[in-house]
C-alpha positions as CSV (number, residue, x, y, z in Angstrom):
1,M,85.1,15.7,142.1
2,E,87.5,12.8,141.6
3,P,85.1,10.0,142.6
4,F,82.5,11.5,140.2
5,L,85.2,11.6,137.4
6,D,86.2,8.0,138.2
7,Q,82.6,6.9,137.9
8,L,82.1,8.8,134.7
9,T,85.3,7.2,133.3
10,T,84.1,3.7,134.3
11,A,80.7,4.3,132.7
12,T,82.1,5.7,129.4
13,G,84.5,2.8,129.3
14,K,81.7,0.3,129.6
15,V,79.7,2.1,126.9
16,S,82.7,2.1,124.6
17,D,83.2,-1.7,125.1
18,I,79.5,-2.3,124.3
19,I,79.7,-0.3,121.1
20,S,83.0,-1.5,119.8
21,G,82.2,-5.2,119.9
22,P,79.4,-5.2,117.2
23,L,81.2,-2.4,115.4
24,V,84.1,-4.7,114.6
25,F,81.9,-7.1,112.8
26,I,80.1,-4.2,111.0
27,L,83.4,-2.8,109.8
28,L,84.7,-6.2,108.6
29,G,81.4,-7.0,107.0
30,T,81.3,-3.8,105.1
31,G,84.9,-4.3,104.0
32,M,84.1,-7.8,102.7
33,F,81.0,-6.5,101.0
34,I,82.9,-3.8,99.1
35,T,85.7,-6.2,98.3
36,L,83.4,-8.7,96.7
37,S,81.3,-5.9,95.0
38,L,84.3,-4.4,93.4
39,K,86.0,-7.7,92.7
40,F,89.1,-7.2,95.0
41,I,89.9,-3.8,93.6
42,Q,92.5,-3.3,96.3
43,V,94.6,-6.0,94.7
44,R,93.7,-5.5,91.0
45,K,94.4,-1.7,91.0
46,L,97.2,-1.4,93.5
47,K,99.7,-0.6,90.7
48,H,97.4,2.2,89.5
49,S,97.4,3.6,93.0
50,F,101.2,3.8,93.0
51,D,101.0,5.6,89.5
52,V,98.6,8.2,90.8
53,V,100.5,8.9,94.0
54,G,103.6,9.3,91.9
55,G,102.0,12.1,90.0
56,K,101.6,10.2,86.7
57,Y,98.1,11.7,86.2
58,D,98.4,15.0,88.0
59,N,96.8,18.0,86.3
60,P,97.6,21.3,87.9
61,D,94.5,22.9,86.3
62,D,92.1,20.6,88.1
63,E,90.0,22.1,90.9
64,G,91.1,21.3,94.5
65,D,93.5,22.5,97.2
66,V,96.2,19.9,97.3
67,T,98.0,17.2,95.1
68,H,97.2,13.5,95.3
69,F,100.5,13.0,97.3
70,Q,99.6,15.8,99.7
71,A,96.1,14.4,100.3
72,L,97.6,11.0,101.0
73,S,100.2,12.5,103.3
74,T,97.5,14.5,105.2
75,A,95.4,11.4,105.6
76,L,98.4,9.3,106.6
77,A,99.4,12.0,109.1
78,S,96.3,11.1,111.1
79,T,96.5,7.4,110.4
80,I,100.1,6.7,111.2
81,G,100.2,7.5,114.9
82,I,100.5,6.2,118.4
83,G,98.6,3.1,117.3
84,N,101.5,2.0,115.2
85,I,103.8,2.0,118.2
86,A,101.6,1.3,121.2
87,G,98.5,-0.3,119.6
88,V,100.4,-3.1,117.9
89,A,102.4,-3.9,121.1
90,L,99.1,-3.9,123.0
91,A,97.5,-6.3,120.5
92,V,100.5,-8.7,120.5
93,R,100.8,-8.6,124.3
94,L,97.2,-9.2,125.1
95,G,96.1,-11.2,122.0
96,G,99.4,-13.0,121.4
97,P,101.5,-13.1,118.2
98,G,98.5,-14.3,116.2
99,A,96.8,-10.9,116.6
100,L,99.2,-9.6,114.0
101,F,97.7,-11.9,111.3
102,W,94.2,-10.5,112.0
103,M,95.6,-7.0,111.7
104,W,96.7,-8.0,108.2
105,V,93.2,-9.2,107.4
106,T,91.7,-6.0,108.6
107,A,94.1,-4.0,106.5
108,L,93.3,-5.9,103.3
109,L,89.6,-5.4,103.7
110,G,90.2,-1.8,104.9
111,M,91.9,-1.0,101.7
112,A,88.6,-1.6,99.9
113,T,86.7,0.4,102.5
114,K,89.1,3.4,102.2
115,Y,88.7,3.3,98.4
116,A,85.0,3.4,98.7
117,E,84.6,6.2,101.2
118,C,87.3,8.4,99.6
119,T,85.9,8.0,96.1
120,L,82.4,9.0,97.3
121,S,83.8,11.9,99.3
122,H,85.5,13.3,96.2
123,R,82.4,12.6,94.1
124,Y,80.1,14.6,96.3
125,R,82.4,17.4,97.6
126,D,81.6,21.1,97.5
127,I,83.7,23.5,95.5
128,H,83.5,27.0,97.0
129,E,83.6,30.3,95.1
130,D,87.3,30.8,96.1
131,G,88.2,27.4,94.7
132,S,88.6,25.7,98.1
133,T,86.8,22.5,98.8
134,S,84.8,20.7,101.5
135,G,83.9,17.1,101.6
136,G,83.5,14.0,103.7
137,P,80.9,11.5,104.8
138,M,78.5,14.3,105.8
139,Y,78.4,15.5,102.2
140,Y,78.0,12.2,100.5
141,I,75.3,11.1,103.0
142,E,73.2,14.3,102.4
143,K,73.9,14.8,98.7
144,G,74.2,11.1,97.7
145,L,71.3,9.7,99.7
146,G,69.1,12.8,99.7
147,P,68.1,15.6,102.2
148,K,66.0,13.3,104.3
149,W,69.3,11.7,105.4
150,K,70.7,15.0,106.7
151,P,70.2,14.1,110.4
152,L,72.6,11.2,109.9
153,A,75.1,13.6,108.2
154,V,74.8,16.0,111.2
155,A,75.4,13.1,113.6
156,F,78.6,12.2,111.8
157,A,79.9,15.8,111.7
158,T,79.0,16.3,115.4
159,C,80.9,13.2,116.4
160,A,83.8,14.2,114.2
161,V,84.2,17.5,115.9
162,I,84.2,15.8,119.3
163,C,86.8,13.3,118.1
164,S,89.0,16.1,116.8
165,F,89.2,17.5,120.3
166,C,89.6,14.2,122.1
167,T,91.1,11.3,120.1
168,G,92.9,13.4,117.5
169,N,94.2,16.1,119.7
170,M,94.1,15.9,123.5
171,N,95.1,12.3,123.7
172,Q,98.0,12.8,121.4
173,A,99.3,15.8,123.3
174,N,99.0,13.9,126.6
175,T,101.1,11.0,125.2
176,V,103.9,13.3,124.1
177,A,103.9,15.3,127.3
178,Q,104.0,12.1,129.4
179,T,106.8,10.7,127.3
180,F,109.1,13.7,127.8
181,N,108.1,14.1,131.4
182,S,109.9,10.8,132.0
183,Y,113.1,12.6,131.0
184,G,112.4,15.5,133.5
185,V,110.6,17.9,131.1
186,P,107.7,19.6,133.0
187,I,104.3,18.6,131.5
188,W,103.2,22.2,131.3
189,A,106.3,23.1,129.3
190,S,105.8,20.3,126.9
191,G,102.1,21.2,126.6
192,A,102.9,24.9,125.8
193,V,105.5,24.0,123.1
194,I,103.2,21.4,121.5
195,A,100.3,23.8,121.4
196,F,102.5,26.5,119.9
197,L,103.8,24.1,117.2
198,V,100.4,22.8,116.4
199,G,99.0,26.4,116.2
200,L,101.7,27.4,113.7
201,V,100.3,24.9,111.2
202,V,96.6,24.6,112.1
203,I,95.8,28.3,111.8
204,G,97.0,28.2,108.2
205,G,94.4,25.7,107.0
206,I,94.6,22.7,104.6
207,K,97.3,24.1,102.3
208,R,99.8,24.6,105.2
209,I,98.7,21.3,106.8
210,A,99.2,19.4,103.6
211,A,102.6,21.1,103.0
212,V,103.8,20.1,106.5
213,A,102.4,16.6,106.2
214,G,103.9,16.1,102.8
215,K,107.3,16.7,104.4
216,L,106.9,15.1,107.8
217,V,105.0,11.9,106.9
218,P,107.5,10.5,104.5
219,S,110.4,11.6,106.8
220,M,109.0,10.0,109.9
221,S,107.9,6.9,108.1
222,V,111.4,6.4,106.5
223,I,113.1,6.9,109.9
224,Y,110.9,4.4,111.6
225,V,111.0,1.8,108.8
226,L,114.8,2.0,108.3
227,S,115.3,1.7,112.1
228,A,112.9,-1.3,112.2
229,L,114.7,-2.9,109.3
230,Y,118.0,-2.6,111.2
231,V,116.5,-4.2,114.3
232,L,115.0,-7.0,112.2
233,G,118.4,-7.4,110.4
234,T,120.1,-8.0,113.6
235,H,117.7,-10.8,114.3
236,A,117.3,-12.0,110.7
237,D,117.4,-15.7,111.7
238,R,114.3,-15.2,113.8
239,I,112.1,-13.4,111.1
240,I,110.8,-16.5,109.3
241,P,110.1,-18.4,112.6
242,S,108.3,-15.2,113.8
243,F,106.1,-15.2,110.7
244,L,105.3,-18.9,111.2
245,L,104.5,-18.2,114.8
246,V,102.1,-15.5,113.8
247,I,100.3,-17.8,111.4
248,R,100.2,-20.7,113.8
249,E,98.9,-18.6,116.7
250,A,96.3,-16.9,114.6
251,F,94.4,-20.2,114.3
252,S,95.5,-21.9,117.5
253,L,92.7,-23.6,119.5
254,E,95.0,-24.4,122.5
255,A,92.9,-22.0,124.5
256,G,89.6,-23.1,122.9
257,W,87.3,-21.2,120.6
258,G,87.1,-18.4,123.2
259,G,90.8,-18.0,123.1
260,L,90.8,-17.9,119.3
261,F,88.0,-15.3,119.3
262,A,90.0,-13.1,121.7
263,V,93.1,-13.2,119.4
264,M,90.9,-12.2,116.5
265,M,89.3,-9.4,118.4
266,W,92.6,-7.9,119.6
267,G,94.0,-8.0,116.1
268,V,91.0,-6.6,114.4
269,R,90.3,-3.9,116.9
270,R,93.9,-2.6,117.0
271,G,94.1,-2.9,113.2
272,L,90.9,-0.9,112.7
273,Y,92.1,1.7,115.2
274,S,95.4,2.0,113.5
275,N,94.4,2.4,109.8
276,E,91.0,4.1,110.5
277,A,89.3,2.4,107.5
278,G,85.6,3.1,107.7
279,Q,85.7,5.8,110.4
280,G,85.1,8.5,107.8
281,S,88.0,10.8,108.8
282,A,90.3,10.2,105.8
283,P,87.6,11.1,103.2
284,I,87.6,14.6,104.5
285,A,91.3,15.0,103.5
286,H,91.0,13.2,100.2
287,A,88.1,15.5,99.1
288,A,90.6,18.3,98.8
289,A,92.7,16.6,96.1
290,K,93.2,18.3,92.7
291,T,91.5,15.9,90.3
292,K,88.3,15.6,88.3
293,E,88.3,11.9,88.8
294,P,86.9,10.7,92.2
295,V,88.0,7.1,91.5
296,R,91.6,8.3,91.1
297,E,91.6,9.7,94.6
298,G,90.0,6.5,95.9
299,A,92.9,4.6,94.3
300,V,95.2,6.8,96.3
301,A,93.3,6.3,99.5
302,L,93.5,2.5,99.4
303,M,97.2,2.7,100.0
304,E,96.7,4.0,103.5
305,P,96.0,0.6,105.2
306,F,98.8,-0.9,103.0
307,V,101.4,1.6,104.3
308,D,100.0,1.9,107.9
309,T,99.2,-1.7,108.7
310,L,100.8,-4.0,106.2
311,I,104.2,-2.3,106.4
312,I,104.6,-0.2,109.6
313,C,102.5,-2.2,112.0
314,T,103.9,-5.5,110.6
315,M,107.5,-4.2,111.3
316,T,106.5,-3.2,114.8
317,G,105.0,-6.6,115.5
318,L,107.8,-8.6,114.0
319,M,110.4,-6.6,116.0
320,I,108.6,-7.3,119.3
321,I,108.4,-11.1,118.5
322,S,111.8,-11.6,116.9
323,T,113.8,-9.7,119.6
324,G,112.2,-11.8,122.3
325,V,111.1,-8.9,124.5
326,L,107.5,-10.3,124.4
327,D,108.7,-13.3,126.4
328,T,111.4,-11.7,128.5
329,T,109.5,-8.6,129.8
330,S,106.0,-7.9,131.1
331,L,105.9,-4.5,129.4
332,T,103.1,-3.5,127.1
333,G,102.2,-0.6,124.8
334,A,104.9,1.9,123.7
335,Q,107.2,0.6,126.5
336,L,107.2,-2.8,124.9
337,T,108.1,-1.4,121.5
338,R,110.8,0.7,123.1
339,A,112.3,-2.4,124.6
340,A,112.4,-4.1,121.2
341,F,114.3,-1.1,119.8
342,E,116.7,-1.1,122.7
343,E,117.3,-4.8,122.2
344,G,117.9,-4.2,118.5
345,F,120.4,-1.4,119.2
346,A,122.0,-3.4,122.0
347,F,125.4,-1.7,121.4
348,A,123.7,1.6,122.4
349,P,120.2,1.2,123.9
350,V,119.8,5.0,124.1
351,V,119.7,5.0,120.3
352,G,116.7,2.7,120.3
353,S,114.8,4.7,123.0
354,T,115.6,8.0,121.1
355,I,114.1,6.6,117.9
356,I,110.9,5.8,119.8
357,N,110.8,9.2,121.4
358,I,111.2,10.9,118.1
359,S,108.6,8.6,116.5
360,V,106.1,9.3,119.2
361,L,106.6,13.1,118.8
362,L,106.3,13.1,115.0
363,F,103.5,10.5,114.8
364,A,101.5,12.4,117.5
365,Y,102.2,15.8,116.0
366,T,101.1,15.0,112.5
367,T,98.0,13.3,113.9
368,M,97.1,16.5,115.8
369,V,97.7,18.6,112.8
370,A,95.6,16.5,110.4
371,W,92.7,16.1,112.8
372,S,92.3,19.8,113.1
373,Y,91.4,19.9,109.4
374,Y,88.8,17.1,109.9
375,G,87.3,19.1,112.7
376,D,87.2,22.4,110.9
377,R,85.5,20.9,107.8
378,S,82.9,19.3,110.2
379,I,82.2,22.5,112.1
380,E,81.9,24.3,108.8
381,Y,79.2,21.8,107.7
382,L,77.4,22.2,111.0
383,V,77.6,26.0,111.6
384,G,79.1,27.7,108.6
385,P,82.4,29.1,107.4
386,Q,82.4,31.8,110.1
387,A,83.0,29.1,112.7
388,I,86.3,27.8,111.2
389,K,88.7,30.3,112.6
390,P,87.3,30.3,116.2
391,Y,87.3,26.5,116.0
392,R,91.1,26.4,115.2
393,Y,92.0,28.6,118.2
394,V,89.8,26.5,120.5
395,Y,91.5,23.4,119.0
396,V,95.0,24.8,120.0
397,F,93.7,25.6,123.5
398,F,92.4,22.1,123.9
399,N,95.8,20.8,122.8
400,F,97.4,22.4,125.7
401,M,94.7,21.2,128.1
402,G,95.2,17.7,126.8
403,A,98.8,17.7,127.8
404,I,98.2,18.8,131.4
405,L,95.0,17.0,132.3
406,P,94.4,13.3,133.3
407,L,92.7,11.9,130.3
408,A,91.2,8.6,131.2
409,F,87.7,10.0,130.7
410,V,88.7,11.8,127.5
411,W,90.1,8.6,126.0
412,S,86.8,6.7,126.7
413,F,84.6,9.6,125.6
414,G,86.7,10.0,122.4
415,D,86.4,6.3,121.7
416,I,82.6,6.5,121.9
417,A,82.5,9.4,119.5
418,L,84.9,7.6,117.2
419,S,82.6,4.6,117.1
420,L,79.5,6.7,116.7
421,M,80.9,8.6,113.7
422,T,81.8,5.3,112.0
423,I,78.2,4.0,112.0
424,P,76.7,6.9,109.8
425,N,79.7,6.7,107.5
426,L,79.3,2.9,106.9
427,I,75.5,3.4,106.3
428,G,76.2,6.0,103.7
429,V,78.9,3.8,102.0
430,F,76.6,0.8,102.0
431,F,73.7,2.5,100.3
432,L,75.9,4.2,97.8
433,T,77.6,1.0,96.7
434,A,75.6,0.9,93.4
435,T,76.8,4.4,92.6
436,L,80.3,3.5,93.5
437,K,80.3,0.5,91.2
438,T,79.0,2.6,88.3
439,I,81.7,5.4,88.6
440,T,84.4,2.8,89.2
441,N,83.5,0.8,86.0
442,D,83.2,4.0,84.0
443,Y,86.6,5.3,85.1
444,F,88.5,2.1,84.4
445,S,86.8,1.7,81.0
446,K,88.4,4.9,79.7
447,K,92.0,5.8,78.7
448,H,93.5,8.4,80.9
449,I,95.9,11.1,79.9
450,T,99.2,11.1,81.8
451,Y,100.9,14.3,83.1
452,E,103.5,14.1,80.4
453,E,100.8,13.8,77.7
454,Y,99.0,16.7,79.2
455,M,102.1,18.9,79.2
456,A,102.9,17.9,75.6
457,D,99.4,18.8,74.4
458,K,99.6,22.1,76.3
459,G,103.0,22.9,74.8
């Protein structure tokens, strides 16, 4: 059985590599196309995004399940994850410091892509009789492009269900279990506790998921960012040189054009994996937001790559470079980031390692919780609402299995599904760009009532 599994893992790994290469250019090309089509909306309307997230335009009477902030938190719950800790370290280790610059480029273009897919998701969502919502790429592909495109929508939803079990669930559970196993906690025990905690939230659906995400995401982000700022503060004299090194290495030809291409690919691939722009997962969460204005929710969504990559991933990368652990150790992944924290908290290295352990736990937990919602909306689209509850219980079971099983095959298989769900999503976004431009221009041509004005009129 093991030789067969090894062969299967090798085969799926090769398929994943074949797909991911062209996909990088498709994602970047789509991001550039949307950026130019909407005249750099991610820069022009960033302030408006902050206003919406802050509740300036909230209307409690609007249809939907969650507030703008809760929708953003749910989407960030899946976006801010192991990639921010291990993915950045992997990119910097294998691609060099210059990889961080290409992560920034990916984030800037990804902000436009997130705006596009989440605006369309809200525009074409379904409102059910009980007031609940369903949305995502499968809905805007079928409803926006027409019934003949339904096979593409079905392909997306099918891959999204697979991803929810693999990339968004089992892989995360395994990472947590392995982390705490290094401290003597049995893997089966970690798996049982993780599955129980995930089940407590997942079974309750989007409102409970959003409520938990709305509390955990800000908390875990603040803990990580403040800790990273402390580490950078202890190496303040190296921050500017680190920035300059990143810029210089991003365009270095010392290793030839092939070396430069490798740096770009490591940065771009890790950046796309981290902020998930174009993958089609976040639009499912944003479709549940309480607002009559799809563009408003798109403006909220464009903040995700900004927070995930431009802030959190940047801090991780700069810590690794400025503390010197990139040069003094051969570590990679989460272990390299842990070494940077331990170096920053040199007076008590256990503090640094504890911060990483807590971050891994919280980042992975919120990812698992958020992906359950992506999966149950997708299974609802494929089978019907009767499948949602059984799906949630199966999801919790797979969470436990993910903790105790060797997951090399699951990682590769999940990566393939993740790539395959991206392609239908980008096709839908591309062909709906004209519609996107129309509703964008219409929205920003009008004056919008703030929450204070709404309450004054109502009173």
